[in-house]
C-alpha angles and dihedrals in degrees: 000000000000126000100263121207137162141207119208116197131179132230128164091231098044127136107189091201089063105022101070141095141181126220116195133190125170093269105028143038122200121195118196120192129174116210133187100219147354094277090059091044091056093048092047093048090053091047094048093050098039101039104026104031096240110178099178128043124191117194129203117248091256090084116094120226090256091052091049089055092050091050091048090053091048092049093050138233095290095060126086114225120195135170124221103227128172132212120278093260091057095060096075091044091055093043090055092047091049092049091049089052091055101255114158115250116260 
């Protein structure tokens, strides 16, 4: 059985039923799903753990600390939950890129 992980990202125009992919090697499986909001993130986390055996979730930096805690609780005690965070200088770079791409301001 491969090591099964997942990355959950956020986008204001996401549809997690469509915006997902799976990358498989012989030893690992990576699920990537893009969600619109926290409600979808919670549902996707439960699905990934319950239906696909994900044991490690990585979340995009768009999740607040409170949301990360909620996702960790939804995933369960046996699942590692991490957040991909950049350095302080990277925040403005990402904010500019998101604005240029047409994302609504937070």
